[in-house]
MDAnalysis code that builds the backbone (N, CA, C; Angstrom):
import MDAnalysis as mda
import numpy as np

u = mda.Universe.empty(705, n_residues=235, atom_resindex=np.repeat(np.arange(235), 3), trajectory=True)
u.add_TopologyAttr("name", ["N", "CA", "C"] * 235)
u.add_TopologyAttr("resid", np.arange(1, 236))
u.add_TopologyAttr("resname", ["MET", "LYS", "THR", "LEU", "SER", "PRO", "LEU", "PRO", "ASP", "TRP", "ASP", "THR", "LEU", "ALA", "GLY", "ARG", "VAL", "LEU", "ASP", "ALA", "PHE", "PHE", "ALA", "ALA", "VAL", "HIS", "GLU", "GLN", "MET", "PRO", "ASP", "TYR", "ASP", "LEU", "PRO", "LEU", "THR", "VAL", "PHE", "GLY", "SER", "ALA", "PRO", "ILE", "GLN", "LEU", "CYS", "LEU", "ASP", "ALA", "SER", "PHE", "THR", "SER", "ALA", "ASP", "VAL", "ASP", "ILE", "MET", "VAL", "LEU", "GLY", "GLY", "ASP", "VAL", "LYS", "LEU", "ARG", "GLU", "ILE", "ALA", "ALA", "GLN", "ALA", "GLY", "VAL", "GLY", "ARG", "SER", "GLY", "SER", "LEU", "ARG", "PRO", "ALA", "TYR", "GLY", "VAL", "GLN", "ILE", "CYS", "HIS", "ALA", "GLN", "LEU", "PHE", "ARG", "PRO", "THR", "PRO", "HIS", "TYR", "LEU", "GLN", "ARG", "ALA", "HIS", "VAL", "GLU", "THR", "ARG", "HIS", "GLY", "LEU", "LYS", "ILE", "ILE", "VAL", "PRO", "HIS", "LEU", "ARG", "ASP", "ILE", "LEU", "ILE", "GLY", "LYS", "LEU", "HIS", "ARG", "SER", "ARG", "HIS", "GLU", "GLY", "GLN", "THR", "GLY", "LEU", "VAL", "PRO", "LYS", "ASP", "LEU", "ARG", "ALA", "PHE", "GLN", "ARG", "VAL", "ARG", "GLU", "LEU", "CYS", "GLY", "GLY", "HIS", "PRO", "THR", "LEU", "ALA", "GLU", "PHE", "LEU", "GLU", "ASP", "LEU", "VAL", "SER", "MET", "GLU", "SER", "SER", "PHE", "ARG", "PRO", "PRO", "LEU", "ASP", "GLY", "SER", "LEU", "ASN", "SER", "PHE", "ARG", "PHE", "ASN", "VAL", "GLU", "ASP", "ALA", "LEU", "SER", "SER", "ILE", "TYR", "ARG", "HIS", "SER", "PHE", "ASP", "LEU", "GLN", "ARG", "ASP", "ILE", "LEU", "THR", "PRO", "ALA", "ALA", "SER", "GLY", "SER", "GLN", "PRO", "PRO", "VAL", "SER", "PRO", "ALA", "ALA", "GLY", "THR", "VAL", "ALA", "GLN", "MET", "LEU", "GLY", "GLN", "LEU"])
u.atoms.positions = np.array([
    [102.051, 90.803, -67.626],
    [101.682, 91.760, -66.455],
    [100.847, 90.258, -65.373],
    [100.431, 90.070, -65.798],
    [99.757, 88.439, -65.085],
    [100.598, 88.394, -63.724],
    [101.865, 88.193, -63.640],
    [102.549, 87.744, -62.160],
    [103.208, 88.913, -62.308],
    [103.948, 89.709, -62.606],
    [104.635, 90.670, -62.526],
    [104.792, 91.905, -63.669],
    [105.048, 93.259, -62.317],
    [105.199, 94.573, -63.156],
    [106.400, 94.610, -63.220],
    [106.605, 95.626, -64.635],
    [108.121, 96.525, -64.643],
    [108.584, 96.828, -63.347],
    [110.124, 96.854, -63.247],
    [110.865, 96.823, -62.220],
    [110.609, 98.758, -62.142],
    [110.951, 99.037, -61.098],
    [110.678, 100.960, -61.072],
    [112.415, 101.469, -61.470],
    [112.067, 102.051, -62.155],
    [113.057, 103.192, -62.672],
    [112.326, 104.101, -61.817],
    [114.215, 104.651, -61.086],
    [114.332, 105.792, -60.033],
    [114.732, 107.366, -60.450],
    [114.943, 106.885, -61.903],
    [115.429, 108.280, -62.358],
    [114.371, 108.865, -63.252],
    [113.297, 109.045, -62.297],
    [111.877, 109.708, -62.874],
    [111.598, 110.610, -61.715],
    [111.212, 111.857, -62.223],
    [110.813, 112.397, -61.307],
    [110.015, 112.766, -60.154],
    [109.119, 111.369, -59.988],
    [108.810, 110.627, -58.464],
    [110.008, 109.945, -57.910],
    [110.603, 109.115, -58.658],
    [111.934, 108.657, -58.396],
    [113.147, 109.711, -57.524],
    [113.050, 110.255, -57.866],
    [114.325, 111.180, -57.219],
    [113.507, 112.128, -56.294],
    [112.090, 112.663, -56.529],
    [111.533, 112.725, -55.028],
    [111.575, 112.065, -53.833],
    [111.351, 110.630, -54.019],
    [111.274, 109.305, -53.727],
    [112.837, 109.207, -52.800],
    [113.804, 109.116, -53.673],
    [114.986, 108.667, -53.158],
    [115.755, 110.362, -52.354],
    [115.400, 111.523, -52.433],
    [115.595, 112.402, -51.827],
    [114.711, 112.131, -50.150],
    [114.125, 111.615, -50.622],
    [113.414, 111.788, -48.831],
    [113.936, 110.469, -48.106],
    [113.834, 109.310, -48.776],
    [114.446, 107.740, -48.274],
    [115.745, 107.843, -47.746],
    [116.611, 109.412, -48.835],
    [118.084, 109.337, -47.819],
    [117.350, 110.234, -46.955],
    [117.008, 110.982, -46.940],
    [116.674, 112.347, -45.446],
    [116.239, 111.480, -44.580],
    [114.980, 110.100, -45.052],
    [115.044, 109.380, -43.905],
    [115.821, 108.673, -42.976],
    [116.581, 107.855, -43.700],
    [117.705, 107.225, -43.218],
    [119.159, 108.227, -42.187],
    [118.906, 109.197, -42.974],
    [119.734, 110.113, -41.913],
    [119.561, 110.678, -40.886],
    [118.309, 110.720, -40.869],
    [117.309, 111.346, -39.197],
    [116.905, 110.514, -38.588],
    [116.252, 109.395, -39.519],
    [116.014, 107.937, -38.800],
    [116.714, 106.500, -39.085],
    [118.157, 106.718, -38.373],
    [118.589, 105.254, -38.989],
    [118.133, 104.001, -38.398],
    [116.982, 103.889, -37.241],
    [116.849, 102.935, -36.524],
    [115.459, 102.450, -37.472],
    [114.670, 103.644, -37.976],
    [113.712, 103.619, -38.702],
    [113.507, 102.294, -39.577],
    [112.894, 100.763, -39.473],
    [112.232, 99.507, -39.882],
    [111.046, 99.324, -40.088],
    [110.310, 99.952, -40.424],
    [109.032, 99.709, -40.677],
    [108.905, 100.073, -42.304],
    [108.244, 98.936, -43.345],
    [108.241, 99.483, -44.927],
    [107.208, 100.415, -45.542],
    [108.033, 101.024, -46.129],
    [107.144, 102.718, -46.664],
    [106.576, 101.815, -48.181],
    [105.240, 102.032, -48.382],
    [104.932, 101.668, -49.396],
    [104.041, 102.765, -50.246],
    [105.097, 102.625, -51.560],
    [104.467, 103.683, -53.431],
    [103.404, 103.322, -53.884],
    [101.908, 103.886, -53.537],
    [101.168, 103.512, -54.129],
    [100.405, 104.789, -54.996],
    [98.941, 105.113, -55.477],
    [98.565, 106.025, -56.091],
    [98.568, 106.021, -57.267],
    [99.516, 107.117, -58.186],
    [99.887, 107.131, -59.192],
    [101.538, 106.953, -59.738],
    [102.067, 107.253, -58.471],
    [103.668, 106.964, -58.781],
    [103.858, 106.193, -59.343],
    [103.757, 104.588, -58.977],
    [104.132, 103.382, -59.228],
    [104.112, 103.149, -60.738],
    [103.038, 103.793, -61.321],
    [102.464, 103.883, -62.614],
    [104.394, 104.677, -63.581],
    [104.070, 105.641, -62.802],
    [105.409, 106.748, -63.504],
    [106.471, 105.909, -63.338],
    [106.577, 105.096, -62.256],
    [108.360, 104.535, -61.922],
    [108.265, 103.071, -62.965],
    [107.558, 102.053, -63.065],
    [107.265, 101.276, -63.915],
    [107.190, 101.253, -65.313],
    [106.592, 102.155, -65.433],
    [105.387, 102.300, -66.643],
    [105.717, 103.020, -67.658],
    [105.495, 104.713, -67.345],
    [105.726, 105.614, -67.777],
    [106.075, 106.870, -67.136],
    [107.278, 107.235, -67.643],
    [108.043, 108.317, -66.945],
    [107.340, 109.445, -66.805],
    [106.526, 109.712, -68.048],
    [105.581, 111.069, -68.028],
    [104.292, 111.069, -67.056],
    [104.014, 109.817, -66.772],
    [102.755, 109.977, -65.926],
    [102.705, 110.879, -64.802],
    [102.430, 111.357, -64.261],
    [102.236, 112.391, -63.222],
    [101.645, 112.838, -62.313],
    [100.909, 112.918, -61.098],
    [99.962, 113.410, -60.419],
    [100.310, 114.233, -59.275],
    [99.264, 114.597, -58.658],
    [99.980, 116.017, -57.863],
    [100.968, 115.470, -56.451],
    [100.913, 114.665, -56.221],
    [101.686, 113.903, -55.318],
    [102.345, 112.585, -55.406],
    [103.299, 111.806, -54.332],
    [103.411, 110.519, -54.259],
    [102.867, 110.249, -53.400],
    [102.303, 109.533, -53.167],
    [101.832, 108.932, -51.788],
    [102.282, 107.626, -51.007],
    [102.768, 107.619, -50.091],
    [103.599, 106.884, -48.935],
    [102.940, 106.219, -48.014],
    [102.602, 105.181, -47.934],
    [101.357, 104.512, -47.284],
    [102.636, 103.775, -46.135],
    [102.634, 104.478, -44.722],
    [103.298, 104.340, -43.203],
    [102.568, 103.607, -42.313],
    [103.523, 102.564, -41.472],
    [102.545, 102.441, -40.332],
    [103.303, 103.070, -38.863],
    [103.837, 104.171, -39.121],
    [103.873, 104.483, -37.832],
    [105.333, 105.863, -38.413],
    [105.365, 106.824, -37.023],
    [105.819, 107.757, -37.301],
    [105.856, 108.905, -38.587],
    [104.371, 108.557, -38.918],
    [104.140, 109.243, -40.005],
    [104.012, 111.129, -39.633],
    [103.987, 111.833, -38.104],
    [104.447, 113.279, -38.091],
    [105.926, 113.534, -37.998],
    [106.886, 112.631, -37.916],
    [108.205, 112.276, -37.396],
    [108.828, 112.754, -39.481],
    [107.939, 111.388, -40.062],
    [108.717, 111.524, -41.631],
    [107.436, 113.009, -42.168],
    [106.457, 113.219, -41.731],
    [105.939, 114.764, -42.904],
    [106.740, 115.736, -42.643],
    [107.807, 115.811, -41.337],
    [108.749, 117.146, -41.093],
    [109.947, 116.838, -41.681],
    [110.119, 115.515, -41.903],
    [111.535, 115.182, -42.642],
    [111.232, 115.777, -44.095],
    [110.075, 114.893, -45.184],
    [109.856, 115.880, -45.954],
    [109.769, 116.845, -46.389],
    [109.301, 118.015, -45.413],
    [109.247, 119.632, -45.461],
    [110.675, 119.983, -45.401],
    [111.245, 119.226, -44.524],
    [112.879, 119.743, -44.263],
    [113.740, 119.460, -45.163],
    [113.593, 118.315, -45.890],
    [114.456, 117.955, -47.575],
    [113.416, 118.735, -48.512],
    [112.468, 119.930, -48.551],
    [112.434, 120.285, -49.705],
    [111.165, 119.225, -50.790],
    [110.812, 117.875, -50.145],
    [110.070, 117.346, -51.190],
    [108.630, 117.002, -50.004],
    [108.176, 117.996, -49.443],
    [107.105, 117.674, -48.946],
    [106.243, 118.372, -50.215],
    [104.392, 118.432, -49.495],
    [103.792, 118.700, -50.592],
    [103.830, 120.394, -51.443],
    [104.127, 121.242, -50.341],
    [104.554, 122.205, -51.152],
    [106.327, 122.523, -51.152],
    [107.263, 120.959, -51.370],
    [108.334, 121.406, -51.657],
    [108.840, 122.397, -52.592],
    [110.019, 122.374, -52.669],
    [110.988, 123.160, -53.184],
    [111.377, 122.498, -54.906],
    [111.294, 120.872, -54.788],
    [111.424, 120.025, -56.114],
    [110.951, 120.222, -57.103],
    [110.223, 120.813, -56.892],
    [108.420, 121.065, -58.051],
    [107.458, 121.842, -57.150],
    [107.025, 122.787, -57.604],
    [105.871, 123.225, -57.090],
    [104.741, 122.474, -56.598],
    [104.406, 121.925, -56.152],
    [103.103, 121.627, -55.451],
    [103.284, 120.267, -55.671],
    [104.530, 119.352, -55.718],
    [104.377, 118.131, -56.137],
    [105.106, 117.593, -55.093],
    [105.114, 116.440, -54.376],
    [105.611, 115.847, -53.482],
    [105.180, 115.169, -52.796],
    [106.077, 114.439, -51.134],
    [105.903, 113.275, -50.871],
    [104.228, 113.682, -49.966],
    [103.303, 112.859, -50.006],
    [102.473, 112.627, -49.156],
    [102.149, 111.612, -48.185],
    [102.310, 111.719, -46.979],
    [102.591, 110.715, -45.732],
    [101.012, 110.020, -45.611],
    [100.511, 108.848, -45.939],
    [98.794, 108.297, -45.853],
    [99.386, 107.246, -44.608],
    [98.583, 107.271, -44.204],
    [97.736, 105.562, -43.130],
    [97.588, 104.690, -44.060],
    [97.386, 103.609, -43.072],
    [97.339, 101.988, -44.129],
    [95.894, 102.545, -45.001],
    [95.125, 103.254, -43.747],
    [93.012, 102.915, -44.322],
    [93.385, 103.262, -45.998],
    [94.319, 104.021, -45.936],
    [93.942, 104.648, -47.444],
    [94.170, 104.168, -48.698],
    [94.907, 102.912, -48.734],
    [95.547, 101.931, -49.898],
    [94.820, 101.004, -49.483],
    [93.637, 100.529, -50.292],
    [93.326, 98.912, -50.115],
    [93.426, 98.434, -51.549],
    [94.214, 97.172, -51.415],
    [94.865, 96.423, -52.703],
    [94.046, 94.985, -52.366],
    [94.171, 94.040, -53.039],
    [94.002, 92.919, -52.765],
    [94.299, 92.211, -51.496],
    [93.836, 91.295, -51.603],
    [94.491, 90.880, -49.841],
    [95.756, 89.704, -50.154],
    [95.717, 89.363, -51.369],
    [97.528, 88.969, -51.506],
    [98.315, 90.012, -52.779],
    [97.902, 91.207, -51.988],
    [99.107, 92.213, -52.907],
    [100.759, 91.705, -52.934],
    [101.089, 91.436, -51.089],
    [102.281, 91.212, -51.431],
    [102.898, 89.944, -51.991],
    [101.819, 89.309, -52.636],
    [102.711, 88.248, -52.932],
    [103.578, 88.619, -54.409],
    [102.698, 90.157, -55.122],
    [103.242, 89.755, -56.221],
    [104.094, 91.469, -56.364],
    [104.223, 91.905, -54.950],
    [105.173, 93.429, -54.916],
    [106.258, 93.250, -55.088],
    [106.590, 94.118, -55.530],
    [108.395, 94.424, -55.312],
    [108.776, 95.200, -54.316],
    [109.865, 94.396, -54.348],
    [110.406, 94.576, -52.838],
    [111.796, 94.832, -52.692],
    [112.183, 96.008, -52.039],
    [113.767, 96.263, -51.903],
    [114.089, 97.410, -51.128],
    [115.578, 97.092, -50.745],
    [115.680, 98.161, -49.752],
    [116.707, 98.878, -50.530],
    [116.167, 100.997, -50.039],
    [116.845, 101.381, -50.615],
    [116.757, 102.543, -49.787],
    [118.323, 103.029, -49.319],
    [118.812, 104.090, -48.207],
    [118.688, 103.857, -47.432],
    [118.949, 101.870, -47.298],
    [118.405, 101.972, -45.871],
    [117.242, 101.298, -45.744],
    [116.581, 101.657, -46.286],
    [114.579, 101.249, -45.651],
    [113.768, 100.456, -46.618],
    [113.117, 99.580, -46.392],
    [112.301, 98.607, -47.046],
    [111.291, 99.479, -48.056],
    [111.498, 99.267, -48.929],
    [110.431, 100.271, -49.945],
    [110.019, 98.600, -50.673],
    [108.007, 99.219, -50.412],
    [107.125, 98.581, -51.570],
    [106.585, 98.949, -52.340],
    [107.046, 98.660, -53.731],
    [106.179, 99.079, -54.636],
    [105.161, 97.991, -55.485],
    [104.071, 98.278, -54.768],
    [102.721, 97.254, -55.325],
    [102.353, 96.974, -57.132],
    [102.266, 95.769, -57.576],
    [101.511, 95.436, -58.720],
    [100.689, 96.280, -59.196],
    [100.836, 96.768, -60.905],
    [99.925, 97.769, -61.011],
    [98.749, 97.470, -61.189],
    [98.622, 96.285, -61.137],
    [97.063, 95.727, -60.724],
    [96.642, 95.672, -59.462],
    [97.309, 96.178, -58.347],
    [96.987, 96.548, -57.281],
    [96.515, 98.208, -57.236],
    [97.397, 98.824, -57.881],
    [97.466, 99.845, -57.729],
    [96.063, 100.346, -58.003],
    [96.343, 99.504, -59.451],
    [94.324, 100.433, -60.198],
    [93.381, 99.672, -59.153],
    [93.297, 98.897, -58.866],
    [92.261, 98.360, -57.350],
    [92.328, 99.325, -56.465],
    [93.328, 99.514, -55.975],
    [93.491, 100.451, -54.848],
    [92.843, 101.986, -54.793],
    [92.908, 102.596, -56.443],
    [92.294, 103.983, -56.889],
    [90.493, 103.781, -56.961],
    [89.967, 102.497, -56.907],
    [89.139, 102.313, -57.181],
    [87.760, 102.367, -55.900],
    [88.553, 102.459, -54.554],
    [88.218, 102.820, -53.538],
    [87.913, 104.330, -53.380],
    [88.613, 104.987, -54.235],
    [88.330, 106.595, -53.727],
    [86.635, 106.825, -53.851],
    [86.519, 107.956, -52.793],
    [85.015, 108.298, -52.566],
    [84.790, 109.288, -53.908],
    [83.308, 108.982, -53.883],
    [83.154, 109.698, -54.849],
    [82.208, 110.809, -54.762],
    [81.561, 112.133, -55.040],
    [80.433, 112.935, -54.539],
    [79.462, 113.033, -55.386],
    [78.684, 113.718, -54.595],
    [77.258, 113.679, -55.046],
    [77.366, 114.212, -56.405],
    [76.374, 113.458, -57.371],
    [75.646, 113.127, -59.077],
    [77.037, 113.151, -59.492],
    [78.252, 112.595, -58.702],
    [79.169, 111.842, -59.667],
    [78.703, 111.049, -60.693],
    [79.294, 110.918, -62.180],
    [79.039, 109.917, -63.377],
    [80.019, 109.523, -63.940],
    [80.690, 108.257, -63.881],
    [81.488, 107.738, -64.349],
    [83.114, 108.049, -63.178],
    [83.944, 107.370, -63.422],
    [85.514, 107.532, -62.900],
    [85.789, 109.153, -62.847],
    [86.756, 108.997, -61.991],
    [87.191, 110.935, -62.269],
    [88.470, 110.401, -62.795],
    [88.343, 111.762, -63.886],
    [89.114, 111.459, -65.376],
    [90.637, 111.209, -64.917],
    [91.091, 111.652, -63.589],
    [92.507, 111.341, -63.795],
    [92.787, 109.111, -63.065],
    [91.827, 108.578, -62.794],
    [91.674, 107.592, -62.478],
    [91.702, 106.696, -63.566],
    [90.777, 106.921, -64.703],
    [90.200, 106.343, -65.830],
    [91.478, 106.357, -66.885],
    [91.832, 107.781, -67.059],
    [93.281, 107.701, -67.725],
    [94.728, 106.826, -67.318],
    [94.389, 106.222, -65.586],
    [95.712, 105.605, -65.227],
    [95.148, 104.237, -65.870],
    [93.931, 103.823, -65.827],
    [93.382, 102.280, -66.727],
    [94.177, 102.392, -68.021],
    [93.381, 103.434, -68.421],
    [93.698, 103.288, -69.986],
    [95.268, 103.016, -70.254],
    [96.200, 104.494, -69.334],
    [97.269, 104.033, -69.726],
    [98.010, 102.868, -69.891],
    [97.450, 101.995, -68.353],
    [98.530, 100.869, -67.841],
    [97.774, 100.059, -68.729],
    [96.856, 99.698, -69.382],
    [96.558, 98.905, -70.406],
    [97.089, 99.054, -71.728],
    [97.297, 100.575, -72.116],
    [97.923, 100.370, -73.102],
    [99.335, 100.289, -73.488],
    [99.911, 100.588, -72.517],
    [101.286, 100.121, -72.482],
    [101.400, 98.806, -72.031],
    [100.820, 97.988, -71.562],
    [100.881, 96.601, -71.005],
    [100.465, 95.397, -71.898],
    [99.985, 95.801, -72.742],
    [99.229, 95.262, -74.295],
    [98.063, 94.297, -73.869],
    [97.146, 95.552, -73.297],
    [95.471, 94.669, -72.637],
    [95.661, 94.650, -71.278],
    [96.821, 94.498, -70.615],
    [96.160, 93.997, -69.360],
    [96.186, 95.209, -68.557],
    [95.165, 94.713, -67.380],
    [94.740, 93.640, -67.057],
    [93.491, 93.767, -67.773],
    [93.465, 92.226, -68.595],
    [92.251, 91.842, -69.525],
    [90.886, 91.579, -68.231],
    [89.703, 91.912, -69.015],
    [88.530, 91.521, -68.181],
    [88.671, 90.630, -67.023],
    [89.019, 89.044, -67.426],
    [89.551, 88.058, -66.893],
    [90.139, 88.511, -65.624],
    [90.850, 88.716, -65.689],
    [92.319, 89.412, -64.719],
    [91.652, 90.291, -63.610],
    [90.809, 91.530, -64.111],
    [89.750, 92.434, -63.381],
    [89.249, 91.790, -62.517],
    [88.409, 91.082, -63.210],
    [87.488, 90.286, -62.155],
    [87.824, 89.297, -61.187],
    [89.282, 88.733, -61.566],
    [89.669, 87.481, -60.830],
    [90.102, 88.494, -59.486],
    [90.571, 89.492, -59.683],
    [90.949, 90.864, -58.539],
    [89.669, 91.206, -57.723],
    [88.549, 91.514, -58.546],
    [87.647, 92.089, -57.773],
    [86.523, 90.840, -56.661],
    [86.985, 90.085, -57.450],
    [86.506, 88.617, -56.829],
    [86.861, 88.463, -54.674],
    [88.317, 88.578, -55.067],
    [89.140, 88.561, -53.735],
    [88.701, 89.744, -53.285],
    [87.860, 90.791, -53.576],
    [87.456, 92.123, -52.991],
    [85.692, 91.952, -52.368],
    [85.682, 91.023, -52.612],
    [84.119, 90.393, -51.989],
    [83.709, 91.334, -51.174],
    [84.378, 91.778, -50.170],
    [83.843, 92.315, -48.853],
    [83.817, 93.572, -48.842],
    [84.498, 94.272, -49.862],
    [84.045, 94.965, -50.499],
    [83.035, 95.958, -51.050],
    [82.573, 95.068, -51.526],
    [81.014, 95.314, -52.185],
    [79.628, 95.654, -50.859],
    [79.824, 94.995, -50.035],
    [78.834, 94.683, -49.419],
    [78.713, 96.243, -48.386],
    [77.470, 96.540, -48.176],
    [76.576, 97.610, -47.812],
    [77.181, 98.525, -46.725],
    [77.691, 99.549, -46.889],
    [78.635, 99.969, -45.080],
    [77.336, 99.917, -44.020],
    [78.415, 100.338, -42.983],
    [77.304, 99.658, -41.974],
    [76.648, 100.618, -41.380],
    [77.429, 102.265, -42.010],
    [76.798, 103.336, -41.543],
    [75.567, 103.599, -42.682],
    [75.086, 102.629, -43.696],
    [74.741, 103.496, -44.980],
    [75.118, 104.014, -45.634],
    [76.189, 104.908, -45.432],
    [77.003, 105.658, -46.675],
    [76.479, 104.998, -47.995],
    [77.088, 105.960, -49.121],
    [77.116, 105.113, -50.305],
    [78.659, 104.231, -50.327],
    [78.451, 102.941, -51.305],
    [79.247, 102.124, -51.468],
    [80.010, 103.126, -52.888],
    [81.444, 103.833, -52.149],
    [81.954, 104.012, -53.466],
    [82.684, 103.079, -53.962],
    [83.057, 102.257, -53.492],
    [83.937, 101.125, -54.425],
    [83.231, 100.530, -55.187],
    [81.870, 100.486, -55.228],
    [80.951, 99.067, -56.348],
    [80.621, 100.109, -56.998],
    [80.152, 101.361, -57.166],
    [80.052, 102.095, -57.736],
    [81.024, 102.112, -58.850],
    [82.225, 102.674, -58.381],
    [83.386, 102.799, -59.206],
    [84.513, 101.903, -60.017],
    [83.617, 100.586, -59.972],
    [83.806, 99.368, -59.937],
    [82.974, 99.703, -61.206],
    [81.179, 99.920, -60.861],
    [80.667, 99.321, -62.758],
    [80.729, 100.455, -63.077],
    [81.373, 101.253, -63.101],
    [81.953, 102.820, -63.986],
    [83.437, 102.213, -64.507],
    [84.057, 101.580, -64.122],
    [85.340, 100.882, -64.669],
    [85.147, 99.789, -65.814],
    [84.076, 99.057, -65.683],
    [83.564, 97.421, -66.026],
    [83.058, 98.450, -67.241],
    [82.013, 99.142, -66.875],
    [81.426, 99.533, -68.342],
    [81.892, 100.696, -69.258],
    [83.261, 101.845, -68.718],
    [83.635, 102.335, -69.814],
    [84.876, 102.093, -70.164],
    [86.071, 101.088, -69.457],
    [86.816, 100.566, -69.728],
    [86.888, 98.918, -70.739],
    [85.674, 98.514, -69.557],
    [86.004, 96.276, -70.598],
    [84.647, 96.362, -71.414],
    [83.681, 97.909, -71.147],
    [82.401, 97.703, -71.814],
    [81.386, 96.068, -71.450],
    [81.680, 96.247, -69.858],
    [81.213, 94.712, -69.193],
    [79.988, 95.483, -68.488],
    [78.588, 94.988, -68.864],
    [77.729, 94.886, -67.543],
    [78.056, 94.613, -66.464],
    [77.960, 95.101, -65.151],
    [78.209, 94.626, -64.421],
    [77.060, 94.053, -63.289],
    [77.695, 92.375, -62.870],
    [76.379, 91.826, -62.719],
    [76.760, 91.100, -60.694],
    [76.599, 91.821, -60.046],
    [77.091, 91.505, -58.386],
    [77.036, 89.699, -58.157],
    [76.194, 89.485, -58.559],
    [75.569, 87.533, -58.312],
    [76.933, 87.057, -59.126],
    [76.765, 87.300, -60.625],
    [77.499, 86.222, -61.445],
    [78.853, 86.708, -61.158],
    [79.355, 88.313, -61.075],
    [80.480, 88.746, -61.334],
    [81.679, 88.021, -60.074],
    [80.668, 88.362, -58.865],
    [81.214, 88.273, -57.933],
    [81.058, 87.266, -56.741],
    [79.965, 87.769, -56.280],
    [79.020, 86.411, -55.324],
    [79.470, 85.112, -55.380],
    [79.094, 84.779, -56.454],
    [79.164, 83.381, -56.886],
    [80.277, 82.771, -57.023],
    [81.441, 83.575, -57.559],
    [83.037, 82.990, -57.912],
    [83.653, 82.917, -56.543],
    [83.181, 84.077, -55.643],
    [84.185, 84.025, -53.908],
    [83.019, 82.967, -53.460],
    [81.914, 82.175, -53.476],
    [81.413, 81.480, -53.122],
    [81.877, 79.966, -53.349],
    [82.346, 79.773, -54.770],
    [82.414, 78.383, -54.993],
    [84.418, 78.257, -54.591],
    [84.955, 79.226, -53.712],
    [86.014, 79.224, -52.977],
    [87.123, 79.307, -53.840],
    [87.242, 79.221, -54.832],
    [87.708, 79.623, -55.724],
    [89.047, 80.998, -56.290],
    [88.290, 82.223, -54.592],
    [89.015, 82.650, -54.489],
    [89.421, 83.322, -53.422],
    [89.715, 83.798, -52.197],
    [89.743, 84.470, -51.160],
    [88.444, 85.363, -51.149],
    [87.556, 85.209, -49.760],
    [86.663, 85.853, -49.916],
    [86.191, 87.030, -49.357],
    [87.824, 87.706, -48.382],
    [87.103, 88.909, -47.150],
    [89.000, 89.252, -48.349],
    [88.614, 90.685, -48.094],
    [89.597, 91.615, -48.293],
    [89.898, 92.175, -46.440],
    [91.535, 92.368, -46.889],
    [92.515, 92.490, -45.603],
    [91.861, 93.811, -44.780],
    [91.496, 93.827, -43.269],
    [91.586, 95.153, -43.190],
    [92.508, 95.367, -42.549],
    [93.032, 97.189, -42.471],
    [94.102, 97.205, -42.185],
    [94.799, 96.928, -41.279],
    [94.533, 96.603, -40.070],
    [95.312, 95.782, -38.990],
    [95.641, 94.870, -39.734],
    [94.806, 94.238, -40.598],
    [96.114, 92.849, -40.969],
    [96.896, 93.086, -42.117],
    [96.616, 93.990, -43.014],
    [97.364, 94.561, -43.858],
    [98.793, 94.985, -42.978],
    [98.613, 95.640, -41.786],
    [99.571, 96.123, -40.911],
    [100.690, 95.210, -40.568],
    [100.397, 94.083, -40.113],
    [100.541, 92.854, -39.365],
    [101.210, 92.296, -40.771],
    [100.692, 91.888, -41.799],
    [101.517, 91.063, -43.005],
    [102.773, 92.092, -43.684],
    [102.675, 93.533, -43.542],
    [104.166, 94.261, -43.619],
    [104.983, 93.935, -42.571],
    [104.300, 94.076, -41.311],
    [105.805, 93.842, -40.529],
    [105.787, 92.575, -40.797],
    [105.612, 91.712, -40.823],
    [106.762, 90.246, -40.831],
    [107.482, 90.345, -42.241],
    [107.132, 91.209, -43.196],
    [108.223, 91.201, -43.986],
    [109.390, 91.266, -43.207],
])
């Protein structure tokens, strides 16, 4: 798992939902040429465990989101689609998926139904989950995110290891900085909880993140949403 995730199996519930959506998009928007990135829990189902499901199949888009939602609804694969009650495609803006800066270097990219599809590496899927906002009084990761970490590590022989996880976190150094608006840094708290509950590791910001980042062994800044869009546009 250090360099590659298992290839996606499109003959899964998430895969069939996505295929129906991709086919509908290609039929109604044949000139649509922006990449569609599958994130959230769907890549775990596609690449690792066909029984691992969640409420939605999240797709990051760079444009045309209103029309894409209409197409998903018309095809019966929207959030309240007919393919499965309360399970369907959720169209999301780029700001909602925040993986490591180098995620495109290890993502799976393929053309499906005439569309450019990106399935990020499972390590980036897990990192992305740590940006989930926390509610007041929350202790620990939300159960579905904890389950995602546990299932991936169980089926991947213990990967990501502590060293691999810390390596990815160092590349996200800027995400540990206090928000400018003074709000709670949910990412940092989620990281602390993940390290404690999954790896039995006591988090130290200076030792684990700031010192390695300053050494130059890892890229110190995670990409802004606009940068991600530009990188995807170059594919």
